PyMOL Python script that loads the backbone (N, CA, C, O; Angstrom):
from pymol import cmd

cmd.read_pdbstr("""\
ATOM      1  N   UNK A   1       0.821  -1.188   0.000  1.00  0.00           N
ATOM      2  CA  UNK A   1       0.000   0.000   0.000  1.00  0.00           C
ATOM      3  C   UNK A   1       0.868   1.257   0.000  1.00  0.00           C
ATOM      4  O   UNK A   1       0.604   2.188  -0.760  1.00  0.00           O
ATOM      5  N   UNK A   2       1.896   1.293   0.841  1.00  0.00           N
ATOM      6  CA  UNK A   2       2.790   2.453   0.888  1.00  0.00           C
ATOM      7  C   UNK A   2       3.518   2.634  -0.440  1.00  0.00           C
ATOM      8  O   UNK A   2       3.708   3.759  -0.901  1.00  0.00           O
ATOM      9  N   UNK A   3       3.919   1.534  -1.046  1.00  0.00           N
ATOM     10  CA  UNK A   3       4.601   1.591  -2.343  1.00  0.00           C
ATOM     11  C   UNK A   3       3.673   2.178  -3.400  1.00  0.00           C
ATOM     12  O   UNK A   3       4.101   2.983  -4.226  1.00  0.00           O
ATOM     13  N   UNK A   4       2.432   1.785  -3.376  1.00  0.00           N
ATOM     14  CA  UNK A   4       1.454   2.313  -4.326  1.00  0.00           C
ATOM     15  C   UNK A   4       1.270   3.814  -4.141  1.00  0.00           C
ATOM     16  O   UNK A   4       1.255   4.566  -5.115  1.00  0.00           O
ATOM     17  N   UNK A   5       1.134   4.240  -2.919  1.00  0.00           N
ATOM     18  CA  UNK A   5       0.970   5.663  -2.624  1.00  0.00           C
ATOM     19  C   UNK A   5       2.209   6.439  -3.047  1.00  0.00           C
ATOM     20  O   UNK A   5       2.089   7.539  -3.588  1.00  0.00           O
ATOM     21  N   UNK A   6       3.386   5.896  -2.813  1.00  0.00           N
ATOM     22  CA  UNK A   6       4.625   6.561  -3.212  1.00  0.00           C
ATOM     23  C   UNK A   6       4.705   6.698  -4.723  1.00  0.00           C
ATOM     24  O   UNK A   6       5.118   7.742  -5.227  1.00  0.00           O
ATOM     25  N   UNK A   7       4.317   5.660  -5.450  1.00  0.00           N
ATOM     26  CA  UNK A   7       4.348   5.711  -6.919  1.00  0.00           C
ATOM     27  C   UNK A   7       3.366   6.753  -7.448  1.00  0.00           C
ATOM     28  O   UNK A   7       3.691   7.516  -8.358  1.00  0.00           O
ATOM     29  N   UNK A   8       2.176   6.780  -6.880  1.00  0.00           N
ATOM     30  CA  UNK A   8       1.163   7.752  -7.301  1.00  0.00           C
ATOM     31  C   UNK A   8       1.650   9.170  -7.017  1.00  0.00           C
ATOM     32  O   UNK A   8       1.505  10.053  -7.862  1.00  0.00           O
ATOM     33  N   UNK A   9       2.217   9.392  -5.856  1.00  0.00           N
ATOM     34  CA  UNK A   9       2.727  10.715  -5.496  1.00  0.00           C
ATOM     35  C   UNK A   9       3.841  11.141  -6.442  1.00  0.00           C
ATOM     36  O   UNK A   9       3.899  12.303  -6.846  1.00  0.00           O
ATOM     37  N   UNK A  10       4.720  10.222  -6.798  1.00  0.00           N
ATOM     38  CA  UNK A  10       5.810  10.523  -7.718  1.00  0.00           C
ATOM     39  C   UNK A  10       5.270  10.897  -9.093  1.00  0.00           C
ATOM     40  O   UNK A  10       5.718  11.876  -9.691  1.00  0.00           O
ATOM     41  N   UNK A  11       4.322  10.133  -9.591  1.00  0.00           N
ATOM     42  CA  UNK A  11       3.743  10.425 -10.903  1.00  0.00           C
ATOM     43  C   UNK A  11       2.944  11.722 -10.888  1.00  0.00           C
ATOM     44  O   UNK A  11       2.903  12.451 -11.879  1.00  0.00           O
ATOM     45  N   UNK A  12       2.316  11.996  -9.762  1.00  0.00           N
ATOM     46  CA  UNK A  12       1.564  13.244  -9.645  1.00  0.00           C
ATOM     47  C   UNK A  12       2.500  14.440  -9.761  1.00  0.00           C
ATOM     48  O   UNK A  12       2.185  15.417 -10.440  1.00  0.00           O
ATOM     49  N   UNK A  13       3.636  14.363  -9.106  1.00  0.00           N
ATOM     50  CA  UNK A  13       4.599  15.466  -9.182  1.00  0.00           C
ATOM     51  C   UNK A  13       5.148  15.619 -10.599  1.00  0.00           C
ATOM     52  O   UNK A  13       5.304  16.742 -11.079  1.00  0.00           O
ATOM     53  N   UNK A  14       5.439  14.518 -11.267  1.00  0.00           N
ATOM     54  CA  UNK A  14       5.897  14.576 -12.660  1.00  0.00           C
ATOM     55  C   UNK A  14       4.823  15.191 -13.555  1.00  0.00           C
ATOM     56  O   UNK A  14       5.127  15.989 -14.442  1.00  0.00           O
ATOM     57  N   UNK A  15       3.571  14.817 -13.317  1.00  0.00           N
ATOM     58  CA  UNK A  15       2.462  15.365 -14.092  1.00  0.00           C
ATOM     59  C   UNK A  15       2.341  16.869 -13.877  1.00  0.00           C
ATOM     60  O   UNK A  15       2.142  17.617 -14.835  1.00  0.00           O
ATOM     61  N   UNK A  16       2.458  17.315 -12.636  1.00  0.00           N
ATOM     62  CA  UNK A  16       2.379  18.750 -12.338  1.00  0.00           C
ATOM     63  C   UNK A  16       3.491  19.517 -13.033  1.00  0.00           C
ATOM     64  O   UNK A  16       3.249  20.590 -13.585  1.00  0.00           O
ATOM     65  N   UNK A  17       4.706  18.984 -13.014  1.00  0.00           N
ATOM     66  CA  UNK A  17       5.827  19.651 -13.679  1.00  0.00           C
ATOM     67  C   UNK A  17       5.586  19.736 -15.173  1.00  0.00           C
ATOM     68  O   UNK A  17       5.839  20.771 -15.790  1.00  0.00           O
ATOM     69  N   UNK A  18       5.095  18.646 -15.759  1.00  0.00           N
ATOM     70  CA  UNK A  18       4.832  18.634 -17.200  1.00  0.00           C
ATOM     71  C   UNK A  18       3.739  19.639 -17.566  1.00  0.00           C
ATOM     72  O   UNK A  18       3.859  20.367 -18.552  1.00  0.00           O
ATOM     73  N   UNK A  19       2.687  19.669 -16.772  1.00  0.00           N
ATOM     74  CA  UNK A  19       1.599  20.615 -17.040  1.00  0.00           C
ATOM     75  C   UNK A  19       2.064  22.051 -16.843  1.00  0.00           C
ATOM     76  O   UNK A  19       1.680  22.937 -17.606  1.00  0.00           O
ATOM     77  N   UNK A  20       2.885  22.288 -15.829  1.00  0.00           N
ATOM     78  CA  UNK A  20       3.413  23.635 -15.607  1.00  0.00           C
ATOM     79  C   UNK A  20       4.261  24.096 -16.775  1.00  0.00           C
ATOM     80  O   UNK A  20       4.168  25.247 -17.202  1.00  0.00           O
ATOM     81  N   UNK A  21       5.087  23.198 -17.293  1.00  0.00           N
ATOM     82  CA  UNK A  21       5.921  23.528 -18.448  1.00  0.00           C
ATOM     83  C   UNK A  21       5.053  23.820 -19.659  1.00  0.00           C
ATOM     84  O   UNK A  21       5.313  24.759 -20.411  1.00  0.00           O
ATOM     85  N   UNK A  22       4.021  23.011 -19.842  1.00  0.00           N
ATOM     86  CA  UNK A  22       3.120  23.196 -20.978  1.00  0.00           C
ATOM     87  C   UNK A  22       2.380  24.528 -20.868  1.00  0.00           C
ATOM     88  O   UNK A  22       2.246  25.241 -21.862  1.00  0.00           O
ATOM     89  N   UNK A  23       1.905  24.868 -19.686  1.00  0.00           N
ATOM     90  CA  UNK A  23       1.184  26.121 -19.487  1.00  0.00           C
ATOM     91  C   UNK A  23       2.098  27.325 -19.708  1.00  0.00           C
ATOM     92  O   UNK A  23       1.668  28.336 -20.263  1.00  0.00           O
ATOM     93  N   UNK A  24       3.357  27.220 -19.276  1.00  0.00           N
ATOM     94  CA  UNK A  24       4.300  28.314 -19.493  1.00  0.00           C
ATOM     95  C   UNK A  24       4.548  28.513 -20.979  1.00  0.00           C
ATOM     96  O   UNK A  24       4.614  29.648 -21.452  1.00  0.00           O
ATOM     97  N   UNK A  25       4.684  27.423 -21.713  1.00  0.00           N
ATOM     98  CA  UNK A  25       4.908  27.512 -23.158  1.00  0.00           C
ATOM     99  C   UNK A  25       3.701  28.140 -23.853  1.00  0.00           C
ATOM    100  O   UNK A  25       3.860  28.970 -24.748  1.00  0.00           O
ATOM    101  N   UNK A  26       2.505  27.747 -23.444  1.00  0.00           N
ATOM    102  CA  UNK A  26       1.297  28.325 -24.025  1.00  0.00           C
ATOM    103  C   UNK A  26       1.181  29.804 -23.701  1.00  0.00           C
ATOM    104  O   UNK A  26       0.776  30.595 -24.554  1.00  0.00           O
ATOM    105  N   UNK A  27       1.526  30.184 -22.495  1.00  0.00           N
ATOM    106  CA  UNK A  27       1.470  31.591 -22.099  1.00  0.00           C
ATOM    107  C   UNK A  27       2.460  32.417 -22.915  1.00  0.00           C
ATOM    108  O   UNK A  27       2.151  33.538 -23.318  1.00  0.00           O
ATOM    109  N   UNK A  28       3.651  31.866 -23.158  1.00  0.00           N
ATOM    110  CA  UNK A  28       4.637  32.575 -23.977  1.00  0.00           C
ATOM    111  C   UNK A  28       4.138  32.750 -25.397  1.00  0.00           C
ATOM    112  O   UNK A  28       4.331  33.806 -26.000  1.00  0.00           O
ATOM    113  N   UNK A  29       3.491  31.717 -25.940  1.00  0.00           N
ATOM    114  CA  UNK A  29       2.944  31.810 -27.296  1.00  0.00           C
ATOM    115  C   UNK A  29       1.851  32.871 -27.371  1.00  0.00           C
ATOM    116  O   UNK A  29       1.810  33.654 -28.320  1.00  0.00           O
ATOM    117  N   UNK A  30       0.967  32.899 -26.380  1.00  0.00           N
ATOM    118  CA  UNK A  30      -0.100  33.893 -26.352  1.00  0.00           C
ATOM    119  C   UNK A  30       0.467  35.306 -26.238  1.00  0.00           C
ATOM    120  O   UNK A  30      -0.006  36.225 -26.907  1.00  0.00           O
ATOM    121  N   UNK A  31       1.467  35.472 -25.400  1.00  0.00           N
ATOM    122  CA  UNK A  31       2.085  36.780 -25.230  1.00  0.00           C
ATOM    123  C   UNK A  31       2.753  37.233 -26.525  1.00  0.00           C
ATOM    124  O   UNK A  31       2.652  38.402 -26.899  1.00  0.00           O
ATOM    125  N   UNK A  32       3.429  36.322 -27.204  1.00  0.00           N
ATOM    126  CA  UNK A  32       4.064  36.659 -28.486  1.00  0.00           C
ATOM    127  C   UNK A  32       3.016  37.060 -29.518  1.00  0.00           C
ATOM    128  O   UNK A  32       3.227  38.000 -30.284  1.00  0.00           O
ATOM    129  N   UNK A  33       1.887  36.352 -29.542  1.00  0.00           N
ATOM    130  CA  UNK A  33       0.813  36.686 -30.485  1.00  0.00           C
ATOM    131  C   UNK A  33       0.236  38.069 -30.182  1.00  0.00           C
ATOM    132  O   UNK A  33      -0.049  38.835 -31.102  1.00  0.00           O
ATOM    133  N   UNK A  34       0.065  38.388 -28.910  1.00  0.00           N
ATOM    134  CA  UNK A  34      -0.456  39.705 -28.536  1.00  0.00           C
ATOM    135  C   UNK A  34       0.534  40.804 -28.901  1.00  0.00           C
ATOM    136  O   UNK A  34       0.137  41.891 -29.319  1.00  0.00           O
ATOM    137  N   UNK A  35       1.820  40.520 -28.742  1.00  0.00           N
ATOM    138  CA  UNK A  35       2.830  41.512 -29.129  1.00  0.00           C
ATOM    139  C   UNK A  35       2.792  41.755 -30.632  1.00  0.00           C
ATOM    140  O   UNK A  35       2.910  42.895 -31.081  1.00  0.00           O
ATOM    141  N   UNK A  36       2.627  40.677 -31.418  1.00  0.00           N
ATOM    142  CA  UNK A  36       2.529  40.834 -32.873  1.00  0.00           C
ATOM    143  C   UNK A  36       1.295  41.652 -33.242  1.00  0.00           C
ATOM    144  O   UNK A  36       1.365  42.509 -34.123  1.00  0.00           O
ATOM    145  N   UNK A  37       0.177  41.402 -32.586  1.00  0.00           N
ATOM    146  CA  UNK A  37      -1.036  42.161 -32.858  1.00  0.00           C
ATOM    147  C   UNK A  37      -0.843  43.631 -32.529  1.00  0.00           C
ATOM    148  O   UNK A  37      -1.273  44.503 -33.285  1.00  0.00           O
ATOM    149  N   UNK A  38      -0.208  43.905 -31.421  1.00  0.00           N
ATOM    150  CA  UNK A  38       0.032  45.292 -31.024  1.00  0.00           C
ATOM    151  C   UNK A  38       0.948  45.989 -32.020  1.00  0.00           C
ATOM    152  O   UNK A  38       0.693  47.128 -32.410  1.00  0.00           O
ATOM    153  N   UNK A  39       2.009  45.312 -32.431  1.00  0.00           N
ATOM    154  CA  UNK A  39       2.930  45.891 -33.408  1.00  0.00           C
ATOM    155  C   UNK A  39       2.206  46.177 -34.714  1.00  0.00           C
ATOM    156  O   UNK A  39       2.391  47.234 -35.317  1.00  0.00           O
ATOM    157  N   UNK A  40       1.382  45.234 -35.145  1.00  0.00           N
ATOM    158  CA  UNK A  40       0.627  45.416 -36.384  1.00  0.00           C
ATOM    159  C   UNK A  40      -0.325  46.608 -36.271  1.00  0.00           C
ATOM    160  O   UNK A  40      -0.432  47.409 -37.200  1.00  0.00           O
ATOM    161  N   UNK A  41      -1.011  46.724 -35.144  1.00  0.00           N
ATOM    162  CA  UNK A  41      -1.939  47.837 -34.939  1.00  0.00           C
ATOM    163  C   UNK A  41      -1.189  49.168 -34.911  1.00  0.00           C
ATOM    164  O   UNK A  41      -1.661  50.155 -35.476  1.00  0.00           O
ATOM    165  N   UNK A  42      -0.038  49.202 -34.266  1.00  0.00           N
ATOM    166  CA  UNK A  42       0.754  50.442 -34.225  1.00  0.00           C
ATOM    167  C   UNK A  42       1.213  50.831 -35.622  1.00  0.00           C
ATOM    168  O   UNK A  42       1.212  52.012 -35.967  1.00  0.00           O
ATOM    169  N   UNK A  43       1.603  49.854 -36.423  1.00  0.00           N
ATOM    170  CA  UNK A  43       2.012  50.148 -37.806  1.00  0.00           C
ATOM    171  C   UNK A  43       0.852  50.709 -38.619  1.00  0.00           C
ATOM    172  O   UNK A  43       1.026  51.654 -39.388  1.00  0.00           O
ATOM    173  N   UNK A  44      -0.342  50.120 -38.444  1.00  0.00           N
ATOM    174  CA  UNK A  44      -1.512  50.630 -39.166  1.00  0.00           C
ATOM    175  C   UNK A  44      -1.806  52.069 -38.776  1.00  0.00           C
ATOM    176  O   UNK A  44      -2.124  52.898 -39.628  1.00  0.00           O
ATOM    177  N   UNK A  45      -1.698  52.362 -37.487  1.00  0.00           N
ATOM    178  CA  UNK A  45      -1.947  53.723 -37.019  1.00  0.00           C
ATOM    179  C   UNK A  45      -0.936  54.677 -37.637  1.00  0.00           C
ATOM    180  O   UNK A  45      -1.304  55.753 -38.110  1.00  0.00           O
ATOM    181  N   UNK A  46       0.329  54.294 -37.636  1.00  0.00           N
ATOM    182  CA  UNK A  46       1.367  55.161 -38.187  1.00  0.00           C
ATOM    183  C   UNK A  46       1.253  55.298 -39.692  1.00  0.00           C
ATOM    184  O   UNK A  46       1.580  56.354 -40.233  1.00  0.00           O
ATOM    185  N   UNK A  47       0.796  54.256 -40.391  1.00  0.00           N
ATOM    186  CA  UNK A  47       0.648  54.329 -41.845  1.00  0.00           C
ATOM    187  C   UNK A  47      -0.468  55.280 -42.248  1.00  0.00           C
ATOM    188  O   UNK A  47      -0.428  55.850 -43.338  1.00  0.00           O
ATOM    189  N   UNK A  48      -1.443  55.455 -41.403  1.00  0.00           N
ATOM    190  CA  UNK A  48      -2.543  56.369 -41.714  1.00  0.00           C
ATOM    191  C   UNK A  48      -2.135  57.825 -41.526  1.00  0.00           C
ATOM    192  O   UNK A  48      -2.920  58.733 -41.799  1.00  0.00           O
ATOM    193  N   UNK A  49      -0.926  58.044 -41.068  1.00  0.00           N
ATOM    194  CA  UNK A  49      -0.420  59.394 -40.932  1.00  0.00           C
ATOM    195  C   UNK A  49      -0.940  60.123 -39.709  1.00  0.00           C
ATOM    196  O   UNK A  49      -0.778  61.338 -39.591  1.00  0.00           O
ATOM    197  N   UNK A  50      -1.550  59.409 -38.818  1.00  0.00           N
ATOM    198  CA  UNK A  50      -2.124  60.058 -37.645  1.00  0.00           C
ATOM    199  C   UNK A  50      -1.079  60.161 -36.546  1.00  0.00           C
ATOM    200  O   UNK A  50      -1.018  61.155 -35.822  1.00  0.00           O
ATOM    201  N   UNK A  51      -0.269  59.139 -36.431  1.00  0.00           N
ATOM    202  CA  UNK A  51       0.766  59.140 -35.407  1.00  0.00           C
ATOM    203  C   UNK A  51       0.175  59.091 -34.011  1.00  0.00           C
ATOM    204  O   UNK A  51      -0.982  58.714 -33.828  1.00  0.00           O
ATOM    205  N   UNK A  52       0.958  59.464 -33.054  1.00  0.00           N
ATOM    206  CA  UNK A  52       0.514  59.398 -31.661  1.00  0.00           C
ATOM    207  C   UNK A  52      -0.037  60.717 -31.159  1.00  0.00           C
ATOM    208  O   UNK A  52      -0.376  60.829 -29.981  1.00  0.00           O
ATOM    209  N   UNK A  53      -0.137  61.722 -32.022  1.00  0.00           N
ATOM    210  CA  UNK A  53      -0.569  63.029 -31.543  1.00  0.00           C
ATOM    211  C   UNK A  53      -2.008  63.017 -31.030  1.00  0.00           C
ATOM    212  O   UNK A  53      -2.320  63.707 -30.060  1.00  0.00           O
ATOM    213  N   UNK A  54      -2.896  62.236 -31.672  1.00  0.00           N
ATOM    214  CA  UNK A  54      -4.292  62.190 -31.236  1.00  0.00           C
ATOM    215  C   UNK A  54      -4.556  61.021 -30.298  1.00  0.00           C
ATOM    216  O   UNK A  54      -5.643  60.929 -29.728  1.00  0.00           O
ATOM    217  N   UNK A  55      -3.612  60.146 -30.130  1.00  0.00           N
ATOM    218  CA  UNK A  55      -3.797  58.971 -29.282  1.00  0.00           C
ATOM    219  C   UNK A  55      -3.389  59.327 -27.857  1.00  0.00           C
ATOM    220  O   UNK A  55      -2.206  59.501 -27.563  1.00  0.00           O
ATOM    221  N   UNK A  56      -4.376  59.432 -26.985  1.00  0.00           N
ATOM    222  CA  UNK A  56      -4.077  59.771 -25.601  1.00  0.00           C
ATOM    223  C   UNK A  56      -3.901  58.506 -24.794  1.00  0.00           C
ATOM    224  O   UNK A  56      -4.349  57.436 -25.207  1.00  0.00           O
ATOM    225  N   UNK A  57      -3.267  58.612 -23.671  1.00  0.00           N
ATOM    226  CA  UNK A  57      -2.911  57.446 -22.872  1.00  0.00           C
ATOM    227  C   UNK A  57      -4.103  56.591 -22.457  1.00  0.00           C
ATOM    228  O   UNK A  57      -4.045  55.374 -22.635  1.00  0.00           O
ATOM    229  N   UNK A  58      -5.176  57.156 -21.915  1.00  0.00           N
ATOM    230  CA  UNK A  58      -6.261  56.277 -21.462  1.00  0.00           C
ATOM    231  C   UNK A  58      -7.079  55.665 -22.599  1.00  0.00           C
ATOM    232  O   UNK A  58      -7.878  54.759 -22.365  1.00  0.00           O
ATOM    233  N   UNK A  59      -6.887  56.149 -23.820  1.00  0.00           N
ATOM    234  CA  UNK A  59      -7.659  55.635 -24.937  1.00  0.00           C
ATOM    235  C   UNK A  59      -7.098  54.284 -25.377  1.00  0.00           C
ATOM    236  O   UNK A  59      -5.896  54.148 -25.605  1.00  0.00           O
ATOM    237  N   UNK A  60      -7.945  53.322 -25.489  1.00  0.00           N
ATOM    238  CA  UNK A  60      -7.516  52.010 -25.952  1.00  0.00           C
ATOM    239  C   UNK A  60      -7.500  51.991 -27.472  1.00  0.00           C
ATOM    240  O   UNK A  60      -8.043  52.894 -28.108  1.00  0.00           O
ATOM    241  N   UNK A  61      -6.889  50.979 -28.055  1.00  0.00           N
ATOM    242  CA  UNK A  61      -6.877  50.862 -29.508  1.00  0.00           C
ATOM    243  C   UNK A  61      -8.287  50.704 -30.054  1.00  0.00           C
ATOM    244  O   UNK A  61      -8.589  51.186 -31.146  1.00  0.00           O
ATOM    245  N   UNK A  62      -9.152  50.033 -29.305  1.00  0.00           N
ATOM    246  CA  UNK A  62     -10.539  49.872 -29.749  1.00  0.00           C
ATOM    247  C   UNK A  62     -11.229  51.232 -29.846  1.00  0.00           C
ATOM    248  O   UNK A  62     -11.896  51.520 -30.839  1.00  0.00           O
ATOM    249  N   UNK A  63     -11.072  52.058 -28.832  1.00  0.00           N
ATOM    250  CA  UNK A  63     -11.667  53.387 -28.854  1.00  0.00           C
ATOM    251  C   UNK A  63     -11.069  54.213 -29.983  1.00  0.00           C
ATOM    252  O   UNK A  63     -11.773  54.981 -30.638  1.00  0.00           O
ATOM    253  N   UNK A  64      -9.801  54.059 -30.203  1.00  0.00           N
ATOM    254  CA  UNK A  64      -9.126  54.790 -31.262  1.00  0.00           C
ATOM    255  C   UNK A  64      -9.653  54.364 -32.630  1.00  0.00           C
ATOM    256  O   UNK A  64      -9.874  55.204 -33.502  1.00  0.00           O
ATOM    257  N   UNK A  65      -9.856  53.047 -32.818  1.00  0.00           N
ATOM    258  CA  UNK A  65     -10.356  52.574 -34.110  1.00  0.00           C
ATOM    259  C   UNK A  65     -11.774  53.076 -34.351  1.00  0.00           C
ATOM    260  O   UNK A  65     -12.155  53.288 -35.502  1.00  0.00           O
ATOM    261  N   UNK A  66     -12.569  53.271 -33.296  1.00  0.00           N
ATOM    262  CA  UNK A  66     -13.912  53.805 -33.473  1.00  0.00           C
ATOM    263  C   UNK A  66     -13.875  55.254 -33.935  1.00  0.00           C
ATOM    264  O   UNK A  66     -14.769  55.689 -34.660  1.00  0.00           O
ATOM    265  N   UNK A  67     -12.865  56.006 -33.533  1.00  0.00           N
ATOM    266  CA  UNK A  67     -12.742  57.403 -33.954  1.00  0.00           C
ATOM    267  C   UNK A  67     -12.384  57.521 -35.421  1.00  0.00           C
ATOM    268  O   UNK A  67     -12.682  58.538 -36.047  1.00  0.00           O
ATOM    269  N   UNK A  68     -11.750  56.498 -35.982  1.00  0.00           N
ATOM    270  CA  UNK A  68     -11.295  56.567 -37.371  1.00  0.00           C
ATOM    271  C   UNK A  68     -12.451  56.393 -38.366  1.00  0.00           C
ATOM    272  O   UNK A  68     -12.339  56.805 -39.521  1.00  0.00           O
ATOM    273  N   UNK A  69     -13.538  55.797 -37.931  1.00  0.00           N
ATOM    274  CA  UNK A  69     -14.634  55.512 -38.882  1.00  0.00           C
ATOM    275  C   UNK A  69     -15.857  56.300 -38.597  1.00  0.00           C
ATOM    276  O   UNK A  69     -16.855  56.169 -39.305  1.00  0.00           O
TER     277      UNK A  69
END
""", "prot")
cmd.dss("prot")
cmd.show_as("cartoon", "prot")
cmd.util.cbc("prot")
cmd.orient("prot")
């Protein structure tokens, strides 16, 4: 019985480490995708010739895109 519990505990810890590694990798991928989206949005804003002069700090990109149309 003790051997069984020890084996289960060992596998549980291995599973947690594997899941933690997987979650970290997924989080990095999501963060990279968000950075690409932000860069793309900033380029679109700059290509329209508006620049940052009308973009105020509390205004989100969504609010800014609503002002353009």
